[in-house]
Structure formats: structure tokens, C-alpha cells
N, CA, C and O atoms as a MOPAC input file, in Angstrom:
PM7 MOZYME 1SCF
protein

 N     12.10400 1     3.21900 1    20.25900 1
 C     11.15900 1     2.72500 1    19.28000 1
 C     11.65600 1     1.38000 1    18.75700 1
 O     12.85800 1     1.16100 1    18.60900 1
 N     10.72500 1     0.50200 1    18.48400 1
 C     11.11800 1    -0.83400 1    18.08600 1
 C     11.04200 1    -1.02700 1    16.57900 1
 O     10.25900 1    -0.38700 1    15.87800 1
 N     11.86700 1    -1.91200 1    16.12500 1
 C     11.90100 1    -2.28200 1    14.71700 1
 C     11.16300 1    -3.59700 1    14.58100 1
 O     11.44600 1    -4.55000 1    15.30600 1
 N     10.20900 1    -3.65500 1    13.64700 1
 C      9.41800 1    -4.87000 1    13.45600 1
 C      9.48600 1    -5.29200 1    11.99600 1
 O      9.26900 1    -4.48600 1    11.09100 1
 N      9.78900 1    -6.56200 1    11.78300 1
 C      9.86500 1    -7.11600 1    10.43300 1
 C      8.51700 1    -7.71800 1    10.07000 1
 O      7.90700 1    -8.42900 1    10.86800 1
 N      8.05800 1    -7.42600 1     8.85700 1
 C      6.75400 1    -7.88600 1     8.39200 1
 C      6.95100 1    -8.74100 1     7.15400 1
 O      7.64000 1    -8.34300 1     6.21400 1
 N      6.34300 1    -9.91900 1     7.16100 1
 C      6.47600 1   -10.86000 1     6.05100 1
 C      5.15300 1   -10.99800 1     5.31200 1
 O      4.08100 1   -10.89700 1     5.90900 1
 N      5.24200 1   -11.22900 1     4.00600 1
 C      4.03900 1   -11.53200 1     3.22900 1
 C      3.83400 1   -13.03800 1     3.14700 1
 O      2.83500 1   -13.50800 1     2.60400 1
 N      4.79000 1   -13.79300 1     3.69200 1
 C      4.70600 1   -15.24900 1     3.64400 1
 C      5.41400 1   -15.85900 1     2.45100 1
 O      5.42700 1   -17.08100 1     2.29900 1
 N      5.99800 1   -15.03800 1     1.61200 1
 C      6.70800 1   -15.54400 1     0.44500 1
 C      7.98000 1   -16.25600 1     0.89100 1
 O      8.74800 1   -15.71100 1     1.68400 1
 N      8.21100 1   -17.46900 1     0.38900 1
 C      9.44700 1   -18.16800 1     0.74800 1
 C     10.69100 1   -17.44400 1     0.22200 1
 O     11.79300 1   -17.66300 1     0.72600 1
 N     10.52100 1   -16.58800 1    -0.78000 1
 C     11.64900 1   -15.85600 1    -1.34900 1
 C     12.23300 1   -14.86800 1    -0.34900 1
 O     13.41900 1   -14.54400 1    -0.41600 1
 N     11.40700 1   -14.38700 1     0.58100 1
 C     11.90100 1   -13.45500 1     1.59600 1
 C     13.02400 1   -14.09400 1     2.41300 1
 O     14.03800 1   -13.45400 1     2.69100 1
 N     12.84100 1   -15.33800 1     2.78900 1
 C     13.86700 1   -16.05000 1     3.56500 1
 C     15.10400 1   -16.31400 1     2.70300 1
 O     16.23300 1   -16.12300 1     3.15500 1
 N     14.88800 1   -16.75100 1     1.47400 1
 C     16.00200 1   -17.05300 1     0.56700 1
 C     16.85300 1   -15.81300 1     0.31400 1
 O     18.08200 1   -15.87600 1     0.35900 1
 N     16.19200 1   -14.68200 1     0.04600 1
 C     16.91100 1   -13.45400 1    -0.30700 1
 C     17.26000 1   -12.59400 1     0.91000 1
 O     17.94300 1   -11.58000 1     0.77000 1
 N     16.80100 1   -12.98400 1     2.09400 1
 C     17.15600 1   -12.26800 1     3.31100 1
 C     16.57800 1   -10.87200 1     3.40600 1
 O     17.29200 1    -9.92700 1     3.74200 1
 N     15.28500 1   -10.72700 1     3.11200 1
 C     14.65600 1    -9.41700 1     3.23500 1
 C     13.26400 1    -9.58000 1     3.84100 1
 O     12.75400 1   -10.69300 1     3.96700 1
 N     12.66800 1    -8.46800 1     4.20900 1
 C     11.30200 1    -8.44300 1     4.72600 1
 C     10.41600 1    -7.69500 1     3.73800 1
 O     10.87000 1    -6.77500 1     3.05700 1
 N      9.16000 1    -8.09200 1     3.66500 1
 C      8.21400 1    -7.35400 1     2.80800 1
 C      8.15700 1    -5.90200 1     3.26800 1
 O      8.09000 1    -4.97800 1     2.45700 1
 N      8.18400 1    -5.72200 1     4.59900 1
 C      8.18200 1    -4.36700 1     5.14000 1
 C      8.92400 1    -4.35400 1     6.46600 1
 O      9.04100 1    -5.37000 1     7.15100 1
 N      9.42000 1    -3.17300 1     6.80300 1
 C     10.04400 1    -2.95000 1     8.09600 1
 C      9.37600 1    -1.72700 1     8.70600 1
 O      9.37300 1    -0.64400 1     8.12100 1
 N      8.80600 1    -1.92300 1     9.90100 1
 C      8.23600 1    -0.80600 1    10.65700 1
 C      9.28400 1    -0.40000 1    11.67700 1
 O      9.73800 1    -1.21500 1    12.48000 1
 N      9.66100 1     0.86300 1    11.63600 1
 C     10.70200 1     1.36100 1    12.53500 1
 C     10.28400 1     2.73500 1    13.03200 1
 O     10.26000 1     3.69900 1    12.26600 1
 N      9.95700 1     2.82100 1    14.30700 1
 C      9.46200 1     4.08100 1    14.84000 1
 C      8.14800 1     4.44200 1    14.18600 1
 O      7.21300 1     3.64100 1    14.17300 1
 N      8.07100 1     5.64300 1    13.64400 1
 C      6.84100 1     6.12300 1    13.00800 1
 C      6.80200 1     5.82200 1    11.51200 1
 O      5.87000 1     6.24100 1    10.82500 1
 N      7.78800 1     5.11000 1    11.00500 1
 C      7.90100 1     4.87100 1     9.57300 1
 C      7.69700 1     3.40800 1     9.22100 1
 O      8.00300 1     2.51100 1    10.00700 1
 N      7.17100 1     3.18800 1     8.01800 1
 C      7.05500 1     1.84400 1     7.45100 1
 C      7.67000 1     1.89000 1     6.06200 1
 O      7.29800 1     2.71300 1     5.22600 1
 N      8.61700 1     0.99300 1     5.83300 1
 C      9.31300 1     0.89800 1     4.55300 1
 C      8.89800 1    -0.42000 1     3.90700 1
 O      9.19100 1    -1.49300 1     4.43400 1
 N      8.21900 1    -0.33900 1     2.77100 1
 C      7.76000 1    -1.54400 1     2.07900 1
 C      8.68400 1    -1.79900 1     0.89700 1
 O      8.90500 1    -0.92800 1     0.05600 1
 N      9.22300 1    -3.02500 1     0.85400 1
 C     10.15100 1    -3.42200 1    -0.20900 1
 C      9.46200 1    -3.38800 1    -1.57100 1
 O      8.23400 1    -3.38700 1    -1.66600 1
 N     10.27200 1    -3.36000 1    -2.61100 1
 C      9.73800 1    -3.44800 1    -3.96300 1
 C      8.81600 1    -4.65000 1    -4.06800 1
 O      9.18900 1    -5.76400 1    -3.69900 1
 N      7.61100 1    -4.41900 1    -4.57200 1
 C      6.56300 1    -5.43600 1    -4.57900 1
 C      6.04500 1    -5.61500 1    -6.00200 1
 O      5.65200 1    -4.65600 1    -6.66500 1
 N      6.05600 1    -6.85400 1    -6.44700 1
 C      5.60600 1    -7.16300 1    -7.80800 1
 C      4.17900 1    -7.68400 1    -7.78500 1
 O      3.51900 1    -7.66400 1    -6.74600 1
 N      3.71400 1    -8.14200 1    -8.91700 1
 C      2.36100 1    -8.65800 1    -9.04600 1
 C      2.22400 1   -10.13200 1    -8.74900 1
 O      1.17600 1   -10.71400 1    -9.03100 1
 N      3.24600 1   -10.75800 1    -8.18900 1
 C      3.14400 1   -12.17500 1    -7.84700 1
 C      2.18900 1   -12.38600 1    -6.67700 1
 O      2.18900 1   -11.61800 1    -5.71500 1
 N      1.38000 1   -13.43000 1    -6.77200 1
 C      0.51600 1   -13.87700 1    -5.67400 1
 C      0.45700 1   -15.39100 1    -5.74100 1
 O      0.07100 1   -15.95600 1    -6.76500 1
 N      0.83100 1   -16.04300 1    -4.66800 1
 C      0.83700 1   -17.50800 1    -4.61700 1
 C      1.65300 1   -18.12700 1    -5.75300 1
 O      1.27600 1   -19.16000 1    -6.30600 1
 N      2.76400 1   -17.49100 1    -6.09100 1
 C      3.65600 1   -18.01300 1    -7.12500 1
 C      3.20800 1   -17.75100 1    -8.54700 1
 O      3.88300 1   -18.16300 1    -9.49000 1
 N      2.09100 1   -17.08200 1    -8.72100 1
 C      1.54900 1   -16.79400 1   -10.04900 1
 C      1.59000 1   -15.29600 1   -10.30400 1
 O      1.53700 1   -14.49100 1    -9.37500 1
 N      1.68600 1   -14.92800 1   -11.61200 1
 C      1.66500 1   -13.51800 1   -11.99000 1
 C      0.92800 1   -13.37100 1   -13.31500 1
 O      1.12500 1   -14.16100 1   -14.23900 1
 N      0.08800 1   -12.36400 1   -13.39600 1
 C     -0.64900 1   -12.06900 1   -14.62100 1
 C      0.31600 1   -11.51100 1   -15.66400 1
 O      1.36300 1   -10.96200 1   -15.32200 1
 N     -0.04100 1   -11.65400 1   -16.91900 1
 C      0.74600 1   -11.04500 1   -17.99400 1
 C      0.36100 1    -9.58000 1   -18.19600 1
 O      1.06400 1    -8.84100 1   -18.88600 1
 N     -0.74900 1    -9.16100 1   -17.59800 1
 C     -1.29900 1    -7.81800 1   -17.76000 1
 C     -0.66500 1    -6.84900 1   -16.76500 1
 O     -0.69900 1    -7.10200 1   -15.56100 1
 N     -0.09300 1    -5.75100 1   -17.24000 1
 C      0.60700 1    -4.80100 1   -16.36600 1
 C     -0.33100 1    -4.16500 1   -15.34700 1
 O      0.06600 1    -3.93600 1   -14.20400 1
 N     -1.57500 1    -3.87500 1   -15.74500 1
 C     -2.52100 1    -3.29700 1   -14.79800 1
 C     -2.84600 1    -4.28600 1   -13.68000 1
 O     -2.90200 1    -3.90500 1   -12.51200 1
 N     -3.06000 1    -5.54400 1   -14.03000 1
 C     -3.34000 1    -6.56800 1   -13.01900 1
 C     -2.14100 1    -6.75100 1   -12.09000 1
 O     -2.30700 1    -6.96300 1   -10.88900 1
 N     -0.93500 1    -6.66800 1   -12.64900 1
 C      0.26300 1    -6.76800 1   -11.80900 1
 C      0.31200 1    -5.61700 1   -10.80500 1
 O      0.62700 1    -5.82700 1    -9.63300 1
 N      0.00200 1    -4.40900 1   -11.25800 1
 C      0.02300 1    -3.25400 1   -10.35800 1
 C     -1.03300 1    -3.39500 1    -9.26900 1
 O     -0.75900 1    -3.10200 1    -8.10500 1
 N     -2.22700 1    -3.83700 1    -9.62500 1
 C     -3.28600 1    -3.99400 1    -8.61900 1
 C     -2.89700 1    -5.05000 1    -7.58200 1
 O     -3.16000 1    -4.87500 1    -6.39200 1
 N     -2.27600 1    -6.13900 1    -8.02600 1
 C     -1.82900 1    -7.15900 1    -7.07800 1
 C     -0.72600 1    -6.61100 1    -6.17800 1
 O     -0.70800 1    -6.87900 1    -4.97600 1
 N      0.18400 1    -5.85000 1    -6.75800 1
 C      1.24000 1    -5.22700 1    -5.95100 1
 C      0.62500 1    -4.32800 1    -4.88600 1
 O      1.05200 1    -4.36400 1    -3.73200 1
 N     -0.36500 1    -3.52500 1    -5.24700 1
 C     -1.02300 1    -2.66100 1    -4.26800 1
 C     -1.72700 1    -3.47700 1    -3.18600 1
 O     -1.71500 1    -3.08300 1    -2.02000 1
 N     -2.33400 1    -4.59600 1    -3.54600 1
 C     -2.99500 1    -5.44100 1    -2.54100 1
 C     -1.97400 1    -5.98500 1    -1.54600 1
 O     -2.22900 1    -6.00900 1    -0.34200 1
 N     -0.82200 1    -6.42100 1    -2.04500 1
 C      0.22800 1    -6.93600 1    -1.17700 1
 C      0.79300 1    -5.83200 1    -0.29300 1
 O      1.02900 1    -6.04000 1     0.89700 1
 N      1.00800 1    -4.65600 1    -0.88000 1
 C      1.51700 1    -3.51000 1    -0.12000 1
 C      0.51600 1    -3.10700 1     0.96100 1
 O      0.90200 1    -2.86800 1     2.10500 1
 N     -0.76300 1    -3.03200 1     0.60600 1
 C     -1.79300 1    -2.63800 1     1.57900 1
 C     -1.83800 1    -3.62100 1     2.75100 1
 O     -2.00200 1    -3.20800 1     3.89900 1
 N     -1.69500 1    -4.90400 1     2.47100 1
 C     -1.70200 1    -5.91200 1     3.53800 1
 C     -0.49700 1    -5.73600 1     4.46400 1
 O     -0.62900 1    -5.84900 1     5.68200 1
 N      0.66700 1    -5.46200 1     3.89200 1
 C      1.86600 1    -5.23600 1     4.71300 1
 C      1.71100 1    -3.97400 1     5.55400 1
 O      2.07100 1    -3.96300 1     6.73200 1
 N      1.17900 1    -2.91800 1     4.95800 1
 C      0.97200 1    -1.67000 1     5.70700 1
 C     -0.00900 1    -1.87800 1     6.85600 1
 O      0.18800 1    -1.34200 1     7.94600 1
 N     -1.05700 1    -2.65000 1     6.61500 1
 C     -2.03600 1    -2.91200 1     7.67300 1
 C     -1.38200 1    -3.62200 1     8.85600 1
 O     -1.64600 1    -3.29300 1    10.01200 1
 N     -0.51500 1    -4.61300 1     8.55100 1
 C      0.20100 1    -5.31100 1     9.62900 1
 C      1.07500 1    -4.35200 1    10.42500 1
 O      1.35200 1    -4.58700 1    11.60100 1
 N      1.50700 1    -3.27600 1     9.78400 1
 C      2.38700 1    -2.29100 1    10.42500 1
 C      1.60900 1    -1.11900 1    11.02100 1
 O      2.20000 1    -0.10800 1    11.40000 1
 N      0.27200 1    -1.25400 1    11.10400 1
 C     -0.57700 1    -0.19500 1    11.64400 1
 C     -0.51100 1     1.07300 1    10.79000 1
 O     -0.41900 1     2.18700 1    11.30700 1
 N     -0.56000 1     0.87600 1     9.48000 1
 C     -0.52400 1     1.95900 1     8.51900 1
 C     -1.45300 1     1.58400 1     7.36600 1
 O     -2.12200 1     0.55100 1     7.41100 1
 N     -1.49200 1     2.42400 1     6.33900 1
 C     -2.34600 1     2.13600 1     5.18500 1
 C     -1.82300 1     2.89300 1     3.96700 1
 O     -0.89100 1     3.69100 1     4.07000 1
 N     -2.42800 1     2.63600 1     2.82600 1
 C     -2.04800 1     3.36500 1     1.61600 1
 C     -2.27900 1     4.86100 1     1.79200 1
 O     -1.58000 1     5.66200 1     1.17300 1
 N     -3.23600 1     5.25300 1     2.61500 1
 C     -3.51300 1     6.66900 1     2.85900 1
 C     -2.37200 1     7.35600 1     3.60200 1
 O     -2.31400 1     8.58500 1     3.64300 1
 N     -1.46000 1     6.57400 1     4.19200 1
 C     -0.33800 1     7.12200 1     4.94600 1
 C      0.96400 1     7.16400 1     4.14200 1
 O      2.01000 1     7.54300 1     4.67000 1
 N      0.90200 1     6.77900 1     2.87800 1
 C      2.10400 1     6.74200 1     2.03700 1
 C      2.58200 1     8.16200 1     1.73700 1
 O      1.79300 1     9.02700 1     1.35600 1
 N      3.88300 1     8.38800 1     1.91400 1
 C      4.47800 1     9.68900 1     1.60800 1
 C      5.42800 1     9.62100 1     0.42200 1
 O      5.76900 1    10.65000 1    -0.16000 1
 N      5.85800 1     8.41400 1     0.06100 1
 C      6.82900 1     8.24200 1    -1.02600 1
 C      6.52300 1     6.94500 1    -1.74800 1
 O      6.30300 1     5.91400 1    -1.11300 1
 N      6.50900 1     6.99000 1    -3.07600 1
 C      6.32800 1     5.78500 1    -3.88700 1
 C      7.37900 1     5.77600 1    -4.98700 1
 O      7.67000 1     6.79800 1    -5.60900 1
 N      7.93400 1     4.60100 1    -5.20600 1
 C      8.86600 1     4.40300 1    -6.32300 1
 C      8.29100 1     3.28600 1    -7.18700 1
 O      7.91500 1     2.22400 1    -6.69100 1
 N      8.23300 1     3.54700 1    -8.46800 1
 C      7.67100 1     2.59800 1    -9.41000 1
 C      8.75200 1     2.25700 1   -10.42400 1
 O      9.40700 1     3.13800 1   -10.98200 1
 N      8.92300 1     0.97100 1   -10.64900 1
 C      9.88300 1     0.48700 1   -11.64000 1
 C      9.07500 1    -0.23700 1   -12.71100 1
 O      8.34600 1    -1.18400 1   -12.41500 1
 N      9.20700 1     0.21400 1   -13.95900 1
 C      8.48400 1    -0.40500 1   -15.07300 1
 C      9.48300 1    -0.83200 1   -16.13600 1
 O     10.54600 1    -0.23000 1   -16.29100 1
 N      9.12300 1    -1.88000 1   -16.86400 1
 C     10.03700 1    -2.38900 1   -17.88700 1
 C      9.89100 1    -1.67400 1   -19.22200 1
 O     10.75600 1    -1.79600 1   -20.09000 1
 N      8.79500 1    -0.92300 1   -19.39400 1
 C      8.59100 1    -0.14600 1   -20.62400 1
 C      7.98000 1     1.20600 1   -20.27100 1
 O      7.04600 1     1.27500 1   -19.47200 1
 N      8.49600 1     2.27100 1   -20.85600 1
 C      7.97400 1     3.61200 1   -20.58600 1
 C      6.49400 1     3.71800 1   -20.93800 1
 O      5.75200 1     4.44300 1   -20.27600 1
 N      6.06300 1     3.00900 1   -21.96600 1
 C      4.66100 1     3.06700 1   -22.39500 1
 C      3.70700 1     2.56400 1   -21.31300 1
 O      2.52200 1     2.89800 1   -21.33800 1
 N      4.19400 1     1.77600 1   -20.37500 1
 C      3.33100 1     1.27600 1   -19.30400 1
 C      2.87000 1     2.39200 1   -18.37400 1
 O      1.81000 1     2.28700 1   -17.75600 1
 N      3.65400 1     3.45500 1   -18.27100 1
 C      3.29900 1     4.50900 1   -17.31300 1
 C      1.91100 1     5.07200 1   -17.59200 1
 O      1.13300 1     5.27900 1   -16.66100 1
 N      1.59500 1     5.32100 1   -18.84000 1
 C      0.28800 1     5.87600 1   -19.19500 1
 C     -0.84300 1     4.93900 1   -18.76600 1
 O     -1.90400 1     5.40200 1   -18.34600 1
 N     -0.62300 1     3.62700 1   -18.86700 1
 C     -1.63300 1     2.65300 1   -18.45900 1
 C     -1.72700 1     2.53700 1   -16.93500 1
 O     -2.78900 1     2.23100 1   -16.39200 1
 N     -0.61400 1     2.78300 1   -16.25700 1
 C     -0.58300 1     2.63000 1   -14.79900 1
 C     -1.00300 1     3.89700 1   -14.05200 1
 O     -1.47500 1     3.81500 1   -12.91800 1
 N     -0.83700 1     5.05100 1   -14.66700 1
 C     -1.14200 1     6.31500 1   -13.99600 1
 C     -2.54700 1     6.33500 1   -13.37700 1
 O     -2.68400 1     6.77300 1   -12.23400 1
 N     -3.59200 1     5.88200 1   -14.07700 1
 C     -4.92100 1     5.89100 1   -13.44800 1
 C     -5.00500 1     4.98200 1   -12.21100 1
 O     -5.77100 1     5.26500 1   -11.29000 1
 N     -4.24000 1     3.91600 1   -12.18800 1
 C     -4.23300 1     3.03100 1   -11.01600 1
 C     -3.57700 1     3.73700 1    -9.84200 1
 O     -4.06900 1     3.65700 1    -8.71600 1
 N     -2.46100 1     4.43200 1   -10.09500 1
 C     -1.81800 1     5.19800 1    -9.03000 1
 C     -2.77900 1     6.27800 1    -8.52700 1
 O     -2.90300 1     6.49800 1    -7.32300 1
 N     -3.45200 1     6.94200 1    -9.45800 1
 C     -4.41100 1     7.97600 1    -9.08200 1
 C     -5.53800 1     7.43100 1    -8.22900 1
 O     -5.98400 1     8.09200 1    -7.29100 1
 N     -6.00200 1     6.23800 1    -8.54400 1
 C     -7.08000 1     5.61700 1    -7.76500 1
 C     -6.63500 1     5.36900 1    -6.32600 1
 O     -7.38500 1     5.64300 1    -5.38900 1
 N     -5.42900 1     4.85600 1    -6.14900 1
 C     -4.95200 1     4.50900 1    -4.81200 1
 C     -4.43100 1     5.71600 1    -4.02500 1
 O     -4.45700 1     5.71200 1    -2.79500 1
 N     -3.96200 1     6.73900 1    -4.72800 1
 C     -3.31700 1     7.86300 1    -4.04200 1
 C     -4.02800 1     9.19600 1    -4.21600 1
 O     -3.49800 1    10.22900 1    -3.80600 1
 N     -5.21500 1     9.19900 1    -4.81600 1
 C     -5.94600 1    10.44200 1    -4.99700 1
 C     -6.18500 1    11.09000 1    -3.64000 1
 O     -6.62700 1    10.43400 1    -2.69600 1
 N     -5.89500 1    12.35700 1    -3.55400 1
 C     -6.10500 1    13.06800 1    -2.30900 1
 C     -4.88300 1    13.11900 1    -1.40900 1
 O     -4.71500 1    14.07700 1    -0.65400 1
 N     -4.00900 1    12.08400 1    -1.47500 1
 C     -2.80700 1    12.11600 1    -0.62700 1
 C     -1.56700 1    12.48700 1    -1.42800 1
 O     -0.63800 1    13.09700 1    -0.89800 1
 N     -1.55600 1    12.12300 1    -2.68200 1
 C     -0.52300 1    12.51200 1    -3.64800 1
 C      0.90300 1    12.45000 1    -3.09200 1
 O      1.54500 1    13.48700 1    -2.92400 1
 N      1.40100 1    11.24000 1    -2.80600 1
 C      2.77600 1    11.10900 1    -2.31200 1
 C      3.78900 1    11.48200 1    -3.38800 1
 O      3.46900 1    11.52600 1    -4.57600 1
 N      5.00700 1    11.74800 1    -2.95300 1
 C      6.09900 1    11.97300 1    -3.90500 1
 C      6.28800 1    10.67900 1    -4.69500 1
 O      6.22700 1     9.58900 1    -4.12600 1
 N      6.51500 1    10.79400 1    -5.99500 1
 C      6.61800 1     9.61800 1    -6.86000 1
 C      7.83400 1     9.73300 1    -7.77300 1
 O      8.10200 1    10.78500 1    -8.35300 1
 N      8.55400 1     8.63800 1    -7.88100 1
 C      9.60200 1     8.50400 1    -8.87800 1
 C      9.29500 1     7.24200 1    -9.67000 1
 O      9.05000 1     6.18300 1    -9.09300 1
 N      9.30900 1     7.35800 1   -10.99000 1
 C      9.09400 1     6.20200 1   -11.84800 1
 C     10.34000 1     6.00100 1   -12.70000 1
 O     10.84000 1     6.93400 1   -13.32800 1
 N     10.82900 1     4.76400 1   -12.70800 1
 C     12.06200 1     4.42900 1   -13.41200 1
 C     11.78100 1     3.31700 1   -14.40800 1
 O     11.10800 1     2.34100 1   -14.07500 1
 N     12.28900 1     3.45600 1   -15.62800 1
 C     12.19800 1     2.40100 1   -16.62500 1
 C     13.47800 1     1.57500 1   -16.51300 1
 O     14.58400 1     2.10600 1   -16.61800 1
 N     13.31300 1     0.26000 1   -16.29800 1
 C     14.47600 1    -0.59400 1   -16.06300 1
 C     14.10300 1    -2.05800 1   -16.27700 1
 O     12.93900 1    -2.39100 1   -16.50000 1
 N     15.09700 1    -2.91200 1   -16.20600 1
 C     14.85200 1    -4.34200 1   -16.19400 1
 C     14.51600 1    -4.78000 1   -14.78200 1
 O     14.95400 1    -4.15300 1   -13.81800 1
 N     13.74200 1    -5.85400 1   -14.64800 1
 C     13.40500 1    -6.41100 1   -13.34300 1
 C     13.94300 1    -7.83800 1   -13.25600 1
 O     14.31300 1    -8.41900 1   -14.27700 1
 N     13.99200 1    -8.40500 1   -12.06200 1
 C     14.69100 1    -9.67600 1   -11.84600 1
 C     14.01200 1   -10.88000 1   -12.48000 1
 O     14.66300 1   -11.90600 1   -12.67500 1
 N     12.74300 1   -10.79400 1   -12.80500 1
 C     12.02300 1   -11.89700 1   -13.45600 1
 C     11.41200 1   -11.32400 1   -14.73100 1
 O     10.72200 1   -10.30600 1   -14.67200 1
 N     11.64500 1   -11.94700 1   -15.87200 1
 C     11.14000 1   -11.38500 1   -17.13400 1
 C      9.61500 1   -11.30300 1   -17.21300 1
 O      9.09000 1   -10.59300 1   -18.07100 1
 N      8.89600 1   -12.00600 1   -16.34700 1
 C      7.42900 1   -11.91900 1   -16.33900 1
 C      6.94700 1   -10.64800 1   -15.64000 1
 O      5.81300 1   -10.21200 1   -15.84100 1
 N      7.81100 1   -10.06400 1   -14.82600 1
 C      7.44200 1    -8.85100 1   -14.08900 1
 C      7.51000 1    -7.64000 1   -15.01100 1
 O      8.48800 1    -7.44600 1   -15.73200 1
 N      6.44800 1    -6.82400 1   -14.97600 1
 C      6.39900 1    -5.60400 1   -15.77400 1
 C      6.43000 1    -4.35500 1   -14.91200 1
 O      6.75300 1    -3.27000 1   -15.39400 1
 N      6.09100 1    -4.50800 1   -13.62900 1
 C      6.05500 1    -3.37100 1   -12.70500 1
 C      6.41600 1    -3.86500 1   -11.30900 1
 O      6.07400 1    -4.97900 1   -10.91200 1
 N      7.10800 1    -3.01300 1   -10.58800 1
 C      7.44100 1    -3.26800 1    -9.18200 1
 C      7.26700 1    -1.93800 1    -8.44900 1
 O      7.69100 1    -0.89000 1    -8.93700 1
 N      6.63700 1    -1.99000 1    -7.27000 1
 C      6.28700 1    -0.77400 1    -6.54000 1
 C      6.82100 1    -0.87700 1    -5.12100 1
 O      6.67000 1    -1.91100 1    -4.47100 1
 N      7.44600 1     0.19400 1    -4.63600 1
 C      7.85000 1     0.25900 1    -3.22600 1
 C      7.31800 1     1.56100 1    -2.64600 1
 O      7.17700 1     2.55900 1    -3.35300 1
 N      7.02400 1     1.53800 1    -1.35000 1
 C      6.49000 1     2.73300 1    -0.70300 1
 C      7.11700 1     2.95100 1     0.66000 1
 O      7.65600 1     2.03300 1     1.27900 1
 N      7.03000 1     4.18700 1     1.10400 1
 C      7.36600 1     4.58000 1     2.46900 1
 C      6.12900 1     5.25500 1     3.03200 1
 O      5.53400 1     6.11800 1     2.38700 1
 N      5.74400 1     4.85900 1     4.24000 1
 C      4.54500 1     5.41500 1     4.85900 1
 C      4.81500 1     5.77700 1     6.32000 1
 O      5.74200 1     5.25600 1     6.94200 1
 N      3.99600 1     6.67200 1     6.85100 1
 C      4.02800 1     7.00100 1     8.27700 1
 C      3.04000 1     6.08000 1     8.98500 1
 O      1.99000 1     5.75200 1     8.43100 1
 N      3.36500 1     5.66800 1    10.18400 1
 C      2.41400 1     4.89300 1    10.97300 1
 C      1.31800 1     5.82500 1    11.48100 1
 O      1.55600 1     7.00500 1    11.73600 1
 N      0.11200 1     5.27100 1    11.62400 1
 C     -1.02700 1     6.05400 1    12.09800 1
 C     -0.85200 1     6.42500 1    13.55800 1
 O     -1.71500 1     7.08800 1    14.13400 1

């Protein structure tokens, strides 16, 4: 089985030496993904989560997978109170498939980031 590196086109991937996603065999591992798009990020935590999901979905598609194939999700939030606001967004994207989820309250590498999401999915 081959290992394939997937890029979102962010110049930070090259600087930090990582891939947005790695497809390896039947698995796709998507790196922690924030709400940045084209160097910009909303101040709204819900908008950040939706942008993160859009970026994740695009990476999964390149890997011949989709959000419907996610088996594991890890969510990192900067405030515990954000979870209540984000839960309906997770439910919208994962209703019916209900992957295993871990949510951690922590600091993130950029103070503008309020949420970061990573997933593991099976290839179709």
C-alpha cells in the first residue's frame, strides 16, 4: 500500500514540515486544522469550526474519503464554554456516523485560533 501526502496549499506546511493529510493504505490521517483560509481567520468560533471542516473535507476528498468515513475526531478548544457552541456543528457534520471524539481545552499556537480539529478516516 502506498503512502500519499496531501497538501492544502498552505505555505506553512512546507515551513513546519507536515502535510494537511496523509493517506496510508486504507487510512487517512488529517492534521490539526484551524479556521484559517487564505491567511485570514474569523473571530467567531463557529465560523472557525466550519472553515476547519471545509478544509478537512477537501483533504479527505483528495484522499478518496469524506467526512462520512471519519472514525476518530479530536477537537482542541481554547475555552471549555466553546464546546456547547460547537457541539451542534459537530452533530451536523457527523450525525449518523458518530465517530469517537475527544475534546481538549488548551492553548493553540496562534492566539486568534479558538478551535483546531483533526480526524482519522477510512478510505472508501
